[in-house]
N, C-alpha and C positions, 0 to 999 in steps of 0.2 A: 700746646699740650699733648702729648699721645695717647691714642685709648689704652684705656686699661684692659688687660688681660682678662674673659668671661673668666666670672669666679672668683677672681681676685677680689679680696673684701676692699671696701673702699676707705676712705677717712671719714672717723666719728667726728659729730659734730662739736661733743665737748673738744676734741685733740683740735680741730680746728680752730675753735677761742680760745684755748691756752697759748693758742700762739699769737693773736692779735697786742696788738700795745694798749697797754689801761685806757688810753682817749680814743681809739679807733673804731669809725662806724664800720658796722655789717651791715647786710642784707641781704634776703632772698626771694625768689621769685616763685609764687604758687601757681600752676597751670592745672588744668582739668583736661579729662581725655574727651576729645571733638568724639562728636558723632557719626564722622564719615570719613573713609579711608582717607581719602583724599585734603579732609582738613584735620586731620595726624601727620599726614603725608608736610603739610606746610607749617602745623605748629611748628616738627621735629626742625625744620626749616628757620624757622622764627626764633626758636632757639638757641642753634647754634647762633644767630646772629646777637642777639640779646648777649651770650656766656662772651663773644668777641667784645663787642662794643663797651656791656655795663660788670660782666665777671663780677656775678651775685657768688657768694660764699655755699649758696645751694639751693638747687630748685625741687621745690615741692609737688607731688604728684597725687591728688587725688584719688579718694576709692568712693564710688556710689553708694548710696543705703544700701545695709545687708548684702554687699558686696557687688552689687549690679552693674558694676562698669569695671569688675575685678580682669578680664581679658586686656580690654582696652589700657585700664591702668599698667598692668604689668608690660606691655608691649609698648609702652609710652615711656615705658623705666628703661626697655630693655634702651631705647632710639636714645635716649637724654645718657644713659651712662656708657654708649658705646662712643658717645664725642669727649667723654673725658670730664662731664662735669656730674659733682658729686647729686646724689637723688636722695629724697626723705621722704619713701615712701607713706602714703596713710592707710590705717585699718580701724573697719568700726566692729565696736566689739557687737550689737546686737543682731541678734539671728545667725551667727558668725557659727556653723559648725568645726570642732575641733577639727577632723580630717579636712575641710579646707582651709583653715588656720596654718594647718602643718603644711599644707602642701603649699600655699601660697610662698610661705617662709624657709623650709627647709629645699623648697624645687625649682622654685623661682629667686625668691630674693637673692639665697643665696650662693645661688648659682650666677645672680647676676651683678654682685657681688656688693648688694645693698645692703650697711649696715645701721643705717639711719631709719626711723620711724614714728610717726603721730600716730598716737593710740589716741580713735575716740570712743566714744560711748554710739553715735551715729544712730540715724532714725531707720527703725525695720522697712522693709519695703512690704506693701500693704498684701495680705494675704493670709494662710491655714494660723500663719501666727496671732492673731485676734483670735483664737478660740481653742490653741494645743499652743502651746509655746514648743520651739522646735530644740533648745537648746538651753538646760538651769546653770550653765557656766558660766558663760558670759554676755551677762547683763551691763555691766559698766565701764567706762576705760578702767577701771580700779583692778577688774579682773583680769583685764587685757594683759596689764605690764606684768601682774602676779605671774600669769599662768606662762609668757614669756623670760621672765625674771627664772622661774622654776624650769624650765624646759630648755633655756639657751644660757643661762648664765648673762656675762657682760658682753654677749659675741654682739647685742646690738644695743643702739644708741635710741634711747627712749625718748618723744617728746606728748606732750598729752597739751588739752588745749584747756585756756583761762577764759575767764566772763568776768571783764570789768563792770558790766551792768548789771551779772547776773544772772543764772542760765534760764534761759525763756520759760524753763519747764518748773523750775523751783519758786519756793513761796519765800523762801528765807533767803532771803543775798547774800545776808553776814554767812549763813550754813555754806556758800558755795569756796569760802577762803579756806575750811577745814577741811573740804572735801579734795580740793586743789593740794593742801598739805599729806595728806593720805596717798593721795597719788606719788609726789614727791617720796614721800616713806619707803611705797609699795617700790622706787625703783625709776622713777620718771628722769629726766637730766634735765630737761629743757617746757616751757611753757611756749605756747602759741595764743594770742589773743585773738578772741571774736572782734572783729570789727567796730570800731565805733568811729563817732564823731565830735567828741568833747574828750578834749584834754586834761581839763580836772578834774573828769571824773574818774579820766583813766588814772591820775596819778595819784586821788583821795585811794584808791584802789589796792594799788600796787606799791605803796607806804604800808597799807594793813597787810599787803603778803609779806613784804620783808619781816614786820611786827611780829607775825604770827611764826615766823625760823622759814618760811620759806625762802628759800638760799638759790636755787638754781634760776641761771638765767631766763629772763621773762621780754619774748619781742611781740611789739604789739603787732597787733594787725589791719595793716593800709591799705584801703583800697581806694583808691583815687576815682571821683567818679567819673564815669564814662557817658552815658545819659540819664535826661530824666528820670525817666520810665523805671528802666535797670536798677537805678538807685531807690526811687521809693519800694518798691517791689522789696530788695533787698534786706534793704535795711526794717520792713514790715514784718519777715520771715524771722530775721532773726530779733525783730523788736527791740528796735539799738532808739535808744534816744538822739534828736537829733537837737543841737540849740536851733529856736525860735529868730535867730538873724542865719542859718544858715538855709531854712526853709523858706524865709523871707528874700532871699536874694536870690535861691534858684527857682522859684514859683515868678520871678522879674525875669527869668533869662529861657524858660524850660521850653520855649519854640526853638530855640537859636542852639542849635547842637554844639557845633563850633565851640559859642559862648560857655555854654556846659563842660564842655573837655577842658578848657582855659582855667576855669571854675576851681574845677575838681583836680586838676595840676597846682594851683597857686594854693589850694587848700589844704593839700596832702604836703608839700613841700614847709607851710605855715605850720602846720604843726607837728611835720617830724623835728621842724627846727626847737618847736620848744619844746620836745621832748628831750632832745640830742642837749640842750642849755640844763635840762632839771636832771642828767646824767644816765639818760638812756641811749644805747648805744647799738643796739638789734634791732631789727625790723623786717616784715615779714610781710611782704607787699603783693597784694592778690593782683595779678593783672588781668583777668579774665578771658587767658588766651590772647591780649590786643598787648603789643610792644611799644605805641608811641608814647601815650600818657606817662607809664612806666618811666620810659626812655628820660622826658620833660623833666620828670619830678627829680632825676638823680644827676642832673643837667644845672637844675635850679639849684641844686644844694652845693652844684660844684664837688659832686664826688666821684665821677667821675671825669674821662678828660672830652670835653668836643669837641663836634667832627671839624674838618674844615669843608670848607663850601667848596664845591666847586662841581665840574660836569659829572657824571656816573652813569654807566647804564643801569637800570634800574634788575635787580634782578627778580624776576615775573613767579609769580604764585603758579605752582602745578596746574594745569589747564589752562592758565590764562592766558597764554601763548594762540589755542585755539578758536580762541573765546573773543580778545579785544586787540585795537594796532602793539605793537611794539616801535621801541628808538629810545633814544638817547634823549632824557630831558635834565634839567637843571639838579642840581643835588640842592639839596633845602636846607638852607642854614641854621645853625647851632641857636635853640633857645634862648632866652636871657638870662641874664643871672642871680643869684640872690632870689629875698621871698617870692620877687614879682617875676611871672614869666611871659616873653613875647607871645601875643595870642598865635595860635596855629595861621589864622588868616587863609586858609586856602583849606580844600578838599587833596590837592595833591592829584596827580593819576590814578585812575583806579588802580593800576599796573604798579604803583610804587610798592618795594617790600613792607614797608613802613604801614603804608596809610591805604591800601587798596583795598582794605575790608573794614575801617577805624568807624564810619559813620553806620553801615548797614549790619548791625545788634541783633543778638536776638532770634526770633523763629522765625519772622520774614528777612530773611537777609539771604546771602549767599552759601546755598552746602560746603563749597572751597574753605569757608572760611572756620579758621580754629575755634571761633568765636561763636559759632552757628548752631541756634538751639535754644533752650534758657539758659542764660550768663549765669548759671551757678555751679555745673559741673557735678551736681551730684546727680544726675540721673530723671530719668520720670517718675512721675507720683503723687498720688491726692497730695495737697497741701493742709487741709483742716485735717485736726485730730478726728479721730470716730465717732465717736458721739457730737462733733458738732456738723459735721457733715452727715448723718444722719439727720439729724435736727433739720438739716436748710434741706434735704434730696428726699428726705421719705421713705418710702416703702414701693417703689413703684412696681406695678404689675400689668400694665396697658399703654400701649403704642400713646394715648392722648395724653397716661401719667406724664412721659419722657419729654412730648411734647410742651406740654404745660409747664413743668423747667424750664425747658429752653427758653421758650418765651416771657419766662416771667422773666428770666436771667437778662433776654434784651429789652427790656419793658423796665427794669430796673427795680420791681421789686424782690428779687430773689440777688442776695449778693453774690453768688459766684455757682458754675458748675463744674462737673468733675475736671475738665478742659480748662476750667482758667480759676482763679483763685482770686482776679482781680476785678474790681469794677470795670462795668463797659468801659471803653476808651471813647472819647469825644468823637475820634472818626467813623468809628460805628455805628453811634448814633445817627447821622445823618445817612444811613440808608436803614436801619433797623427795622421801617415798616416791612420793608421789601422780604428780610430775615425772618420777621414774626410770621409774614404769609407762608413763605417754606416751611417753617416748621410747624405751624396751627391748620392749614391748607392741606399737606405734603406728606407729614411727616418727615422730613426733611431737615437733622437735627442741624445746623452750621456750627461748625468747630472753626473757624477761620473765614475771613473776607476783609475788601476793603473798597472803597465807592471810586468810579473812575473821577479821574480829575484833570481838568484841561487848562495848563499853565498858572497855577498857584503860586504866587508871593512864597520864596523859601523859608520865609518869616512867618509865613499865616500859621495861625494859632490850634488850628485842626491840624492841616495840612502838609504844614512847612517839615524840612529834614534841611540839615547842612548849616553854611552861613550866609548871613543875610545878601541881598540883593542877588537872589536867584530864582528859578523857578522850578518850578514840580509838577510830574507829568506822571500820572496813574492809568492802567487798564483796570478794570473791574475784575473779582474774581470773587470766587466767594469756594469754600470745601466743606463739605456735610457726608455726612451719611442715608445712603439709601437703599431699598432692595433691589435683588436680584433681576426682575422681570421690570424693573425699573430701571434699571442699568442698560439693560436690553435694547428699549425704550431712546435712555438718553442717546446713548450710542449710535444706533439709526440715526436719529435727526440731525446730529453734527456732522455724522458724513452725508445724508442728503442735503444740509446747507453745503457743504463742500462743493459734491459734486452740483447744484444750482450756481453757486459762482462761477465755477467754471466754462458751463456751459454759455454763460452768459455775457460770459467776457471781462465780469468785475477783479477776479486775478484768479492766480494759482492754488490758493490757500482758504481754507474757512476760517471765518473770524471766530468761529467759535474753538479754543483746543482746551484739550482736558486730558489728566493722569486719574487714572484710577485700579482700584488695589483692595484686596481682602484679606483675611486674616489667616488665609491658606496660603496666599502668596501669587495667587492669579493676579496676573495684571490686562489692565484697559489703555490706551492711550489712541491718538490721532496726532501724535507727534512725530518726527523721523528721529531714529538712531543718535543720540547726538546733539540734537537741535536744543535750543535754549530760548525762552520765553520772557522778555523782560518787559515785567510788571509795575516797576515803578523806576524811574531815572529824574536826572535833576540840570538842569542848564544855567552856569555860574558864569559871571565875568572872567574874561583871559581863563579858562577850564576847558577842558574834556567832557566832554557829557558822562556825567554819574550814575550810573548803574548800581542804584544800590539793592532791587530785592529780585532774585531770577526765579523763574520756577524753571523744573529739568528734572530727570528722573531721579536723581543722586538726592536730591534734596525731597522731593514727595518720598520716596521711600524711606529715609530716617522718620520723617513726621509720620507716615505711615502706621511704622513699629511700635513707635511710642503713642500713638490716636488709639490703636488698637490694644495694646495692655492696659489704657486706662481703665476700656470697659472691666473686662479683666479683675485691676484692682477695686473698682466699685463694685462688683458684685462681690468680694470678698467682705466686705462688708456686714453683709448678712449670713445667718447660720449656713452652713451647708445644708442642701436639699430644701431650703426653703425656697417661696414660692419668686421672691425679689431677682434671689442668686441666678434661681436658673430661668428665668426671664431675661435678665441681665447677660447673660453669657450666651444665652440662644440669638439675641441681637450682636452682638461678639461676633458668633460664626455666621450668621446669615447678612449681613450690611457688608455694603461695599462702601469706601472712603473717596470719594470723587475731588479735586481741585480742575475748577473751570475758570477761564479768564477769556474774556470777550475782546476784541483787538479794537475796537470802534472808546475810544476813549472820549473822543467831543462828545457822545451819546452817552449821559448819566443812567437813562434808564434800558441801553442794550440786554443788557447782562441778565436783567432780572426781568423783563420785560419776554427772555426768549426761555427763561426758565419755568415760569409760569402758564405757560403757552403748552408746556407738554400735555399729553392727553393723561388722564388721571388713571392709575391703575390700582385696581381694588388690593387692599392691603391684606397681606395673611398673617 
């Protein structure tokens, strides 16, 4: 397909659908803007491959809460449009200034040839809007639809969200159908639903929508399960109902990542087959910026031609060439057909174009992966409603208040902290005693960590990842906030450790490696430019060593920016000028975030001993 001329209007979704045969299935892919530039570059490559192999009717690009990913979203739209792929751009109404909306539509969307939009209410970024509304014009998706229709007429094709299980904030679920009808009357052209896993619940809602007079196309949102933890997190945030059988079957395999992916593919195939048999033709596939599961789903449905197996040279993700070996490897065979898909069975090469980042998903993964970061695409932010957040976190005004909050979370008596709305994972509980000491004795507030692991089975219920039959290794690391003077002592000790090892002939590098940064953008490290610290890897029969977690400057920088923005969002829970707001903002301005790893993974206590041996610096 030839690349479109910039500014030339694309094809409206309604026009695409009008050309399809009555019984022809169609599907779309949803992607979100990655957190790193190299992740974006690799996602563009991925979209190009998926478009060539799978031919989606169009691609959705998400828009972070309150426009928080605006620039990255628009850049991703531009790159996707440039390869001839039709795009539907998401827009959120909440906290949207009219001039920002007009600029996004007039100066960017129209310039890029975007004619398809998904109008969403969205969640506001935490900020001054808790106390003074920034704009009274756009509170709901309907407001956004009316404005676009008034300003641009029929230039844009507008989609809206539907909620088969009712909106999470709605007390009257039946009223949600009436709201959807109002969106249609305001000018909506199609509906994309929130993810769900109960087909009967969806079909009941679908029929009720049709009975009410909602006649526009409705595309069910399908998210193949990628891993157990991300699945539970996403469904909890969406308040999705999960049938008991699915929960039971997933819990039985939750420690086998490959089995979970296989299950997710088979479940998606089963759901879509059932929906298709009941007259549903269009599907919205949430890729989570990964390609393998979606590809296998479409192969399983036999909606796309399966590739012929044979030797191939992998297309490496950007920067992989400098970090991992290259070479020719056997191509992967096509998965099984019908409702049952052949198990993945292996991780494949870590530099395979479809598989290199399949298992390290989320925060502790590879910053080069398009899926790096929280796997929802809606940007950083507090996940609790303000009232619930205040109930849990109170009104801190002292260092001890903050330490008590963190330690309570680590001890399991507090369900969340601003940096994590989930309960503590089992792996973290194995080192929680050391983490509590860092918080209580030093006021070093820990926001990420993992224990040292020396050859645990890959199916281990706590430390395992990937398919069964392998072994997992980890270096201990921890990320925490500390003061300026403490940072100086920390850096000096790491330097002295390295000098001592060199002098004794033990090695040319120290065993303690770190990255550190503050809100101002200052940074410190004892890693060389371009150095990468592999902290989690697996060994599997007949496979190369698979490295799932890398710590390097790019990933640390992305996380550091999020970590400090959470301080700011937390402070906005409190009125301007209040003691708690001023105290939290001062902490954000004066603390450093440090990510430190200890090389000796055979000594489970090495990192914690080294940290707690640091001389105490009196807090200011």
